[in-house]
MITI-36926 format. One line per field, with one value per atom (N, C-alpha, C, O, CB): x, y, z; atom name; residue number from 1; residue in three letters. Coordinates in nm, 4 decimals, padded with zeros to 6 digits, always signed. Glycine has a CB too. Layout:
BEGIN
xx <- [X, ...] $
yy <- [Y, ...] $
zz <- [Z, ...] $
a <- [CA, ...] $
k <- [NUM, ...] $
r <- [ALA, ...] $
This chain:
BEGIN
xx <- [+00.0851, +00.0000, +00.0909, +00.1826, -00.0974, +00.0648, +00.1433, +00.0499, -00.0674, +00.2261, +00.0999, +00.0215, -00.0614, -00.1300, -00.0668, -00.0562, -00.1335, -00.0642, +00.0196, -00.2784, -00.1010, -00.0473, -00.1660, -00.2603, +00.0428, -00.1614, -00.2683, -00.2474, -00.1356, -00.2750, -00.3586, -00.3562, -00.4714, -00.5816, -00.3661, -00.4477, -00.5583, -00.6540, -00.6136, -00.5044, -00.7818, -00.8824, -00.9531, -00.9299, -00.9849, -01.0373, -01.1091, -01.1989, -01.2206, -01.1914, -01.2516, -01.3460, -01.3038, -01.3894, -01.4806, -01.1756, -01.1284, -00.9934, -00.8971, -01.2276, -00.9880, -00.8625, -00.8960, -01.0085, -00.7753, -00.7969, -00.8121, -00.6859, -00.5765, -00.8422, -00.7038, -00.5914, -00.5762, -00.6736, -00.6114, -00.4545, -00.4246, -00.3475, -00.2361, -00.3423, -00.4077, -00.3438, -00.2228, -00.2302, -00.4431, -00.1110, +00.0150, +00.0140, +00.0669, +00.1290, -00.0443, -00.0398, -00.1318, -00.0941, -00.0764, -00.2523, -00.3514, -00.3761, -00.4282, -00.4811, -00.3395, -00.3698, -00.5137, -00.5554, -00.3429, -00.5897, -00.7292, -00.7343, -00.6497, -00.7979, -00.8342, -00.8478, -00.9688, -01.0790, -00.8599, -00.9459, -01.0517, -01.0719, -00.9807, -01.0174, -01.1900, -01.2181, -01.2749, -01.3575, -01.3155, -01.2305, -01.2816, -01.3268, -01.2467, -01.1731, -01.4569, -01.5062, -01.6375, -01.6970, -01.5232, -01.6832, -01.8088, -01.7866, -01.8691, -01.9140, -01.6789, -01.6452, -01.7447, -01.7767, -01.5009, -01.7935, -01.8918, -01.8550, -01.8276, -02.0342, -01.8543, -01.8253, -01.9311, -01.9691, -01.6804, -01.9792, -02.0788, -02.0311, -01.9529, -02.2173, -02.0799, -02.0446, -02.1374, -02.2167, -02.0529, -02.1275, -02.2039, -02.3543, -02.4309, -02.1633, -02.3973, -02.5408, -02.5830, -02.6903, -02.5752, -02.4982, -02.5253, -02.5252, -02.5786, -02.6579, -02.4656, -02.4504, -02.3344, -02.2226, -02.4256, -02.3615, -02.2561, -02.1525, -02.1857, -02.3150, -02.0267, -01.9148, -01.8456, -01.8332, -01.8146, -01.8010, -01.7271, -01.6012, -01.5242, -01.6917, -01.5816, -01.4721, -01.4147, -01.4871, -01.5201, -01.2834, -01.2210, -01.0947, -01.0383, -01.1874, -01.0531, -00.9264, -00.8239, -00.8529, -00.9412, -00.7053, -00.5950, -00.4810, -00.4472, -00.5479, -00.4225, -00.3070, -00.1832, -00.1515, -00.3002, -00.1134, +00.0086, +00.1315, +00.2282, +00.0254, +00.1250, +00.2326, +00.1692, +00.0597, +00.3573, +00.2337, +00.1750, +00.1384, +00.0526, +00.2707, +00.2022, +00.1729, +00.1068, +00.1087, +00.3001, +00.0473, -00.0067, -00.1299, -00.1244, +00.1004, -00.2416, -00.3656, -00.3930, -00.3594, -00.4850, -00.4537, -00.4941, -00.6440, -00.6962, -00.4159, -00.7134, -00.8556, -00.8645, -00.8164, -00.9339, -00.9260, -00.9416, -01.0882, -01.1764, -00.8939, -01.1139, -01.2496, -01.2595, -01.1842, -01.2881, -01.3530, -01.3792, -01.4682, -01.5883, -01.4467, -01.4092, -01.4819, -01.5066, -01.5429, -01.4068, -01.4881, -01.5048, -01.6442, -01.6575, -01.4778, -01.7477, -01.8848, -01.9352, -02.0542, -01.9765, -01.8484, -01.8909, -01.9251, -01.8646, -01.7817, -02.0233, -02.0613, -01.9536, -01.9072, -02.1967, -01.9150, -01.8124, -01.7620, -01.8403, -01.8679, -01.6322, -01.5715, -01.4981, -01.4230, -01.4736, -01.5206, -01.4513, -01.3326, -01.3484, -01.5470, -01.2156, -01.0945, -01.1030, -01.0478, -00.9721, -01.1701, -01.1832, -01.2495, -01.2125, -01.2621, -01.3471, -01.4146, -01.3158, -01.3134, -01.5287, -01.2343, -01.1363, -01.0344, -00.9964, -01.0656, -00.9893, -00.8925, -00.9510, -00.8833, -00.8495, -01.0764, -01.1390, -01.1510, -01.1297, -01.2773, -01.1852, -01.1975, -01.0637, -01.0578, -01.2486, -00.9579, -00.8257, -00.7834, -00.7233, -00.7230, -00.8140, -00.7781, -00.8525, -00.7944, -00.8080, -00.9817, -01.0562, -00.9979, -00.9871, -01.2024, -00.9609, -00.9026, -00.7697, -00.7424, -00.8835, -00.6869, -00.5569, -00.5687, -00.4820, -00.4757, -00.6753, -00.6917, -00.7535, -00.7553, -00.7760, -00.8037, -00.8747, -00.7859, -00.8326, -00.9416] $
yy <- [-00.1150, +00.0000, +00.1228, +00.1332, -00.0011, +00.2139, +00.3364, +00.4563, +00.4478, +00.3445, +00.5648, +00.6864, +00.6950, +00.7947, +00.6989, +00.5916, +00.5912, +00.5029, +00.4190, +00.5423, +00.5239, +00.4436, +00.3822, +00.4528, +00.5305, +00.2503, +00.1803, +00.1905, +00.1802, +00.0331, +00.2111, +00.2155, +00.1308, +00.1355, +00.3629, +00.0534, -00.0234, +00.0684, +00.1715, -00.1327, +00.0294, +00.0984, -00.0077, -00.1273, +00.1781, +00.0352, -00.0595, -00.1532, -00.2674, +00.0149, -00.1054, -00.1872, -00.2113, -00.2358, -00.1225, -00.2051, -00.2301, -00.1675, -00.1921, -00.1781, -00.0862, -00.0205, +00.1117, +00.1341, -00.1117, +00.1970, +00.3206, +00.3446, +00.3032, +00.4407, +00.4125, +00.4547, +00.6046, +00.6791, +00.4152, +00.6485, +00.7910, +00.8289, +00.7814, +00.8248, +00.9148, +00.9553, +01.0421, +01.1368, +01.0306, +01.0085, +01.0774, +01.2244, +01.3075, +01.0084, +01.2582, +01.3967, +01.4898, +01.6026, +01.4021, +01.4425, +01.5311, +01.5026, +01.5885, +01.5202, +01.3837, +01.3452, +01.2984, +01.2637, +01.4612, +01.2974, +01.2514, +01.1058, +01.0254, +01.2676, +01.0717, +00.9364, +00.8675, +00.9222, +00.9390, +00.7460, +00.6647, +00.5428, +00.4614, +00.6232, +00.5293, +00.4195, +00.2998, +00.3155, +00.4647, +00.1804, +00.0544, -00.0281, -00.0963, -00.0221, -00.0209, -00.0937, -00.1656, -00.2207, +00.0004, -00.1663, -00.2343, -00.3391, -00.3541, -00.1328, -00.4095, -00.5121, -00.6264, -00.6714, -00.5630, -00.6733, -00.7809, -00.8811, -00.8432, -00.7253, -01.0093, -01.1173, -01.2247, -01.2547, -01.1752, -01.2831, -01.3899, -01.5085, -01.4932, -01.3403, -01.6275, -01.7458, -01.7567, -01.6662, -01.8740, -01.8670, -01.8848, -01.8849, -01.8576, -02.0136, -01.9146, -01.9146, -01.7861, -01.7801, -02.0363, -01.6847, -01.5531, -01.5533, -01.4613, -01.5023, -01.6560, -01.6576, -01.5651, -01.5827, -01.8036, -01.4668, -01.3739, -01.4451, -01.5269, -01.2541, -01.4123, -01.4718, -01.3648, -01.2499, -01.5383, -01.4034, -01.3093, -01.2665, -01.3498, -01.3725, -01.1366, -01.0800, -00.9596, -00.8837, -01.0402, -00.9433, -00.8256, -00.7902, -00.8728, -00.8510, -00.6671, -00.6212, -00.6169, -00.5717, -00.4813, -00.6636, -00.6548, -00.5775, -00.5996, -00.7960, -00.4880, -00.4125, -00.4945, -00.5165, -00.2693, -00.5395, -00.6172, -00.5273, -00.5588, -00.7147, -00.4161, -00.3160, -00.1878, -00.1936, -00.3627, -00.0731, +00.0516, +00.0484, +00.1248, +00.1647, -00.0387, -00.0469, -00.1788, -00.2170, -00.0287, -00.2495, -00.3817, -00.4136, -00.4125, -00.4881, -00.4421, -00.4849, -00.6302, -00.6743, -00.3937, -00.7042, -00.8414, -00.8529, -00.8046, -00.9418, -00.9180, -00.9474, -01.0866, -01.1836, -00.9386, -01.0967, -01.2252, -01.2646, -01.1895, -01.2170, -01.3850, -01.4357, -01.5677, -01.6610, -01.4525, -01.5755, -01.7008, -01.7850, -01.7600, -01.6757, -01.8850, -01.9583, -02.1053, -02.1816, -01.9492, -02.1469, -02.2886, -02.3402, -02.4557, -02.3096, -02.2589, -02.3019, -02.2578, -02.2706, -02.2491, -02.2072, -02.1548, -02.2677, -02.3749, -02.0663, -02.2413, -02.3356, -02.3411, -02.4486, -02.2974, -02.2246, -02.2141, -02.0715, -01.9766, -02.2554, -02.0573, -01.9245, -01.9231, -02.0151, -01.8919, -01.8196, -01.8069, -01.7133, -01.6006, -01.7548, -01.7593, -01.6785, -01.5464, -01.4468, -01.7553, -01.5425, -01.4184, -01.3088, -01.1920, -01.4427, -01.3455, -01.2477, -01.1833, -01.0611, -01.3129, -01.2649, -01.2123, -01.1262, -01.0203, -01.3274, -01.1688, -01.0888, -00.9529, -00.8511, -01.1632, -00.9498, -00.8223, -00.7323, -00.6114, -00.8456, -00.7918, -00.7161, -00.6537, -00.5356, -00.8058, -00.7310, -00.6808, -00.5718, -00.4724, -00.7948, -00.5889, -00.4864, -00.3563, -00.2486, -00.5349, -00.3644, -00.2435, -00.1714, -00.0488, -00.2766, -00.2468, -00.1858, -00.1210, -00.0088, -00.2906, -00.1895, -00.1361, -00.0135, +00.0739, -00.2420, -00.0061, +00.1060, +00.2277, +00.3362, +00.0646, +00.2108, +00.3209, +00.4355, +00.5345, +00.2722] $
zz <- [+00.0000, +00.0000, +00.0000, +00.0814, +00.1217, -00.0904, -00.0951, -00.0824, -00.1188, -00.2262, -00.0323, -00.0205, +00.1054, +00.1278, -00.1367, +00.1881, +00.3120, +00.4147, +00.3814, +00.2869, +00.5381, +00.6482, +00.7224, +00.7582, +00.7453, +00.7455, +00.8162, +00.9661, +01.0166, +00.7731, +01.0361, +01.1823, +01.2356, +01.1809, +01.2348, +01.3413, +01.3994, +01.4749, +01.5286, +01.4937, +01.4781, +01.5580, +01.6428, +01.6249, +01.4669, +01.7329, +01.8178, +01.7387, +01.7792, +01.9191, +01.6256, +01.5496, +01.4052, +01.3202, +01.5512, +01.3754, +01.2396, +01.2151, +01.2877, +01.1390, +01.1118, +01.0750, +01.0070, +00.9621, +00.9813, +01.0007, +00.9247, +00.8448, +00.8830, +01.0177, +00.7332, +00.6511, +00.6669, +00.6566, +00.5016, +00.6917, +00.7023, +00.5763, +00.5538, +00.8339, +00.4946, +00.3697, +00.3996, +00.4779, +00.2789, +00.3359, +00.3663, +00.3272, +00.4010, +00.2964, +00.2141, +00.1674, +00.2463, +00.2782, +00.0216, +00.2777, +00.3400, +00.4881, +00.5594, +00.2662, +00.5351, +00.6730, +00.6902, +00.8007, +00.7661, +00.5809, +00.5860, +00.6310, +00.5920, +00.4476, +00.7136, +00.7665, +00.7047, +00.7025, +00.9198, +00.6543, +00.5955, +00.6838, +00.6987, +00.4487, +00.7423, +00.8343, +00.7592, +00.6693, +00.9438, +00.7965, +00.7439, +00.8634, +00.9272, +00.6580, +00.8930, +01.0092, +00.9826, +01.0752, +01.1246, +00.8598, +00.8258, +00.7178, +00.6277, +00.7793, +00.7262, +00.6287, +00.6393, +00.7493, +00.6494, +00.5254, +00.5234, +00.4153, +00.3014, +00.5002, +00.4509, +00.3568, +00.3765, +00.4897, +00.3775, +00.2662, +00.2727, +00.1899, +00.0960, +00.2227, +00.2266, +00.1489, +00.0279, +00.0022, +00.2362, -00.0460, -00.1695, -00.1458, -00.2382, -00.2369, -00.0255, +00.0072, +00.0792, +00.1393, +00.0942, +00.0726, +00.1322, +00.2848, +00.3468, +00.0836, +00.3459, +00.4916, +00.5284, +00.4801, +00.5451, +00.6138, +00.6536, +00.7391, +00.8250, +00.7297, +00.7137, +00.7862, +00.8695, +00.8271, +00.6884, +00.9878, +01.0721, +00.9983, +00.9506, +01.2105, +00.9897, +00.9110, +00.9838, +01.0483, +00.7691, +00.9724, +01.0326, +00.9540, +00.8823, +01.1830, +00.9695, +00.9130, +01.0247, +01.1354, +00.8447, +00.9951, +01.0904, +01.0266, +00.9103, +01.1352, +01.1023, +01.0552, +01.0878, +01.2047, +01.1205, +00.9845, +01.0018, +01.0126, +01.0820, +00.8862, +00.9429, +00.9407, +00.8874, +00.8315, +00.8509, +00.9025, +00.8529, +00.7038, +00.6597, +00.8775, +00.6268, +00.4836, +00.4440, +00.3270, +00.4041, +00.5436, +00.5133, +00.5984, +00.7214, +00.5349, +00.5294, +00.5939, +00.5572, +00.4473, +00.5522, +00.6486, +00.6221, +00.6451, +00.7456, +00.7117, +00.5500, +00.5660, +00.6270, +00.5683, +00.4284, +00.7443, +00.8134, +00.8043, +00.8460, +00.9638, +00.7486, +00.7340, +00.8080, +00.7802, +00.5842, +00.9028, +00.9742, +00.8840, +00.8736, +01.1156, +00.8188, +00.7145, +00.7468, +00.6573, +00.5860, +00.8707, +00.9054, +00.8708, +00.8303, +01.0541, +00.8854, +00.8582, +00.7216, +00.6926, +00.9645, +00.6394, +00.5092, +00.4135, +00.4168, +00.4485, +00.3283, +00.2244, +00.1174, +00.0795, +00.1628, +00.0699, -00.0343, -00.0357, -00.0326, -00.1748, -00.0403, -00.0525, -00.1858, -00.2181, +00.0688, -00.2607, -00.3884, -00.3706, -00.3238, -00.4996, -00.4074, -00.3888, -00.4625, -00.4158, -00.4356, -00.5755, -00.6516, -00.5704, -00.5816, -00.7783, -00.4888, -00.4041, -00.3092, -00.2949, -00.3257, -00.2443, -00.1495, -00.2234, -00.1733, -00.0736, -00.3408, -00.4172, -00.4534, -00.4398, -00.5450, -00.4995, -00.5345, -00.4122, -00.4209, -00.5965, -00.2988, -00.1753, -00.1376, -00.1034, -00.0619, -00.1434, -00.1090, -00.2065, -00.1655, -00.1083, -00.3356, -00.4330, -00.4052, -00.4182, -00.5751, -00.3666, -00.3360, -00.2152, -00.2145, -00.3115, -00.1145, +00.0044, -00.0317, +00.0109, +00.1167, -00.1094, -00.1469, -00.2359, -00.2330, -00.2168, -00.3149, -00.4061, -00.3393, -00.3974, -00.5228, -00.2187, -00.1522, -00.1163, -00.0600, -00.0295] $
a <- [N, CA, C, O, CB, N, CA, C, O, CB, N, CA, C, O, CB, N, CA, C, O, CB, N, CA, C, O, CB, N, CA, C, O, CB, N, CA, C, O, CB, N, CA, C, O, CB, N, CA, C, O, CB, N, CA, C, O, CB, N, CA, C, O, CB, N, CA, C, O, CB, N, CA, C, O, CB, N, CA, C, O, CB, N, CA, C, O, CB, N, CA, C, O, CB, N, CA, C, O, CB, N, CA, C, O, CB, N, CA, C, O, CB, N, CA, C, O, CB, N, CA, C, O, CB, N, CA, C, O, CB, N, CA, C, O, CB, N, CA, C, O, CB, N, CA, C, O, CB, N, CA, C, O, CB, N, CA, C, O, CB, N, CA, C, O, CB, N, CA, C, O, CB, N, CA, C, O, CB, N, CA, C, O, CB, N, CA, C, O, CB, N, CA, C, O, CB, N, CA, C, O, CB, N, CA, C, O, CB, N, CA, C, O, CB, N, CA, C, O, CB, N, CA, C, O, CB, N, CA, C, O, CB, N, CA, C, O, CB, N, CA, C, O, CB, N, CA, C, O, CB, N, CA, C, O, CB, N, CA, C, O, CB, N, CA, C, O, CB, N, CA, C, O, CB, N, CA, C, O, CB, N, CA, C, O, CB, N, CA, C, O, CB, N, CA, C, O, CB, N, CA, C, O, CB, N, CA, C, O, CB, N, CA, C, O, CB, N, CA, C, O, CB, N, CA, C, O, CB, N, CA, C, O, CB, N, CA, C, O, CB, N, CA, C, O, CB, N, CA, C, O, CB, N, CA, C, O, CB, N, CA, C, O, CB, N, CA, C, O, CB, N, CA, C, O, CB, N, CA, C, O, CB, N, CA, C, O, CB, N, CA, C, O, CB, N, CA, C, O, CB, N, CA, C, O, CB, N, CA, C, O, CB, N, CA, C, O, CB, N, CA, C, O, CB, N, CA, C, O, CB, N, CA, C, O, CB, N, CA, C, O, CB, N, CA, C, O, CB, N, CA, C, O, CB, N, CA, C, O, CB, N, CA, C, O, CB] $
k <- [1, 1, 1, 1, 1, 2, 2, 2, 2, 2, 3, 3, 3, 3, 3, 4, 4, 4, 4, 4, 5, 5, 5, 5, 5, 6, 6, 6, 6, 6, 7, 7, 7, 7, 7, 8, 8, 8, 8, 8, 9, 9, 9, 9, 9, 10, 10, 10, 10, 10, 11, 11, 11, 11, 11, 12, 12, 12, 12, 12, 13, 13, 13, 13, 13, 14, 14, 14, 14, 14, 15, 15, 15, 15, 15, 16, 16, 16, 16, 16, 17, 17, 17, 17, 17, 18, 18, 18, 18, 18, 19, 19, 19, 19, 19, 20, 20, 20, 20, 20, 21, 21, 21, 21, 21, 22, 22, 22, 22, 22, 23, 23, 23, 23, 23, 24, 24, 24, 24, 24, 25, 25, 25, 25, 25, 26, 26, 26, 26, 26, 27, 27, 27, 27, 27, 28, 28, 28, 28, 28, 29, 29, 29, 29, 29, 30, 30, 30, 30, 30, 31, 31, 31, 31, 31, 32, 32, 32, 32, 32, 33, 33, 33, 33, 33, 34, 34, 34, 34, 34, 35, 35, 35, 35, 35, 36, 36, 36, 36, 36, 37, 37, 37, 37, 37, 38, 38, 38, 38, 38, 39, 39, 39, 39, 39, 40, 40, 40, 40, 40, 41, 41, 41, 41, 41, 42, 42, 42, 42, 42, 43, 43, 43, 43, 43, 44, 44, 44, 44, 44, 45, 45, 45, 45, 45, 46, 46, 46, 46, 46, 47, 47, 47, 47, 47, 48, 48, 48, 48, 48, 49, 49, 49, 49, 49, 50, 50, 50, 50, 50, 51, 51, 51, 51, 51, 52, 52, 52, 52, 52, 53, 53, 53, 53, 53, 54, 54, 54, 54, 54, 55, 55, 55, 55, 55, 56, 56, 56, 56, 56, 57, 57, 57, 57, 57, 58, 58, 58, 58, 58, 59, 59, 59, 59, 59, 60, 60, 60, 60, 60, 61, 61, 61, 61, 61, 62, 62, 62, 62, 62, 63, 63, 63, 63, 63, 64, 64, 64, 64, 64, 65, 65, 65, 65, 65, 66, 66, 66, 66, 66, 67, 67, 67, 67, 67, 68, 68, 68, 68, 68, 69, 69, 69, 69, 69, 70, 70, 70, 70, 70, 71, 71, 71, 71, 71, 72, 72, 72, 72, 72, 73, 73, 73, 73, 73, 74, 74, 74, 74, 74, 75, 75, 75, 75, 75, 76, 76, 76, 76, 76, 77, 77, 77, 77, 77, 78, 78, 78, 78, 78] $
r <- [MET, MET, MET, MET, MET, THR, THR, THR, THR, THR, GLY, GLY, GLY, GLY, GLY, ALA, ALA, ALA, ALA, ALA, GLN, GLN, GLN, GLN, GLN, ALA, ALA, ALA, ALA, ALA, GLU, GLU, GLU, GLU, GLU, PRO, PRO, PRO, PRO, PRO, THR, THR, THR, THR, THR, ASP, ASP, ASP, ASP, ASP, ASP, ASP, ASP, ASP, ASP, GLY, GLY, GLY, GLY, GLY, ALA, ALA, ALA, ALA, ALA, GLN, GLN, GLN, GLN, GLN, LEU, LEU, LEU, LEU, LEU, VAL, VAL, VAL, VAL, VAL, LEU, LEU, LEU, LEU, LEU, LYS, LYS, LYS, LYS, LYS, ASP, ASP, ASP, ASP, ASP, SER, SER, SER, SER, SER, GLY, GLY, GLY, GLY, GLY, ARG, ARG, ARG, ARG, ARG, LYS, LYS, LYS, LYS, LYS, LEU, LEU, LEU, LEU, LEU, ALA, ALA, ALA, ALA, ALA, TYR, TYR, TYR, TYR, TYR, ASN, ASN, ASN, ASN, ASN, ARG, ARG, ARG, ARG, ARG, LEU, LEU, LEU, LEU, LEU, SER, SER, SER, SER, SER, VAL, VAL, VAL, VAL, VAL, ALA, ALA, ALA, ALA, ALA, ASP, ASP, ASP, ASP, ASP, ALA, ALA, ALA, ALA, ALA, ARG, ARG, ARG, ARG, ARG, GLU, GLU, GLU, GLU, GLU, LYS, LYS, LYS, LYS, LYS, LYS, LYS, LYS, LYS, LYS, LEU, LEU, LEU, LEU, LEU, ALA, ALA, ALA, ALA, ALA, THR, THR, THR, THR, THR, ARG, ARG, ARG, ARG, ARG, LEU, LEU, LEU, LEU, LEU, GLU, GLU, GLU, GLU, GLU, VAL, VAL, VAL, VAL, VAL, GLN, GLN, GLN, GLN, GLN, ALA, ALA, ALA, ALA, ALA, PRO, PRO, PRO, PRO, PRO, ASP, ASP, ASP, ASP, ASP, ARG, ARG, ARG, ARG, ARG, LEU, LEU, LEU, LEU, LEU, THR, THR, THR, THR, THR, VAL, VAL, VAL, VAL, VAL, VAL, VAL, VAL, VAL, VAL, VAL, VAL, VAL, VAL, VAL, GLU, GLU, GLU, GLU, GLU, HIS, HIS, HIS, HIS, HIS, ALA, ALA, ALA, ALA, ALA, ASP, ASP, ASP, ASP, ASP, ALA, ALA, ALA, ALA, ALA, THR, THR, THR, THR, THR, GLU, GLU, GLU, GLU, GLU, ILE, ILE, ILE, ILE, ILE, ARG, ARG, ARG, ARG, ARG, CYS, CYS, CYS, CYS, CYS, GLY, GLY, GLY, GLY, GLY, LEU, LEU, LEU, LEU, LEU, ILE, ILE, ILE, ILE, ILE, ARG, ARG, ARG, ARG, ARG, ARG, ARG, ARG, ARG, ARG, LEU, LEU, LEU, LEU, LEU, VAL, VAL, VAL, VAL, VAL, MET, MET, MET, MET, MET, ARG, ARG, ARG, ARG, ARG, ILE, ILE, ILE, ILE, ILE, GLY, GLY, GLY, GLY, GLY, ALA, ALA, ALA, ALA, ALA, ALA, ALA, ALA, ALA, ALA] $
């Protein structure tokens, strides 16, 4: 991730834009399995330039990797 720094929050993560200092909060992340069952999901800050999407998928019907990749790309592009 470039142009921003990730910081943990009580309910997710936020990105602080380097140029403006503007803060973008990510705390309403939602992921569902193939049958639209919502799965517990959270963002974890691994480093100031690295976020991880954690999905509790033990009870999931089916998770498609493409969904997770698109989600990560959207977060990285924000």
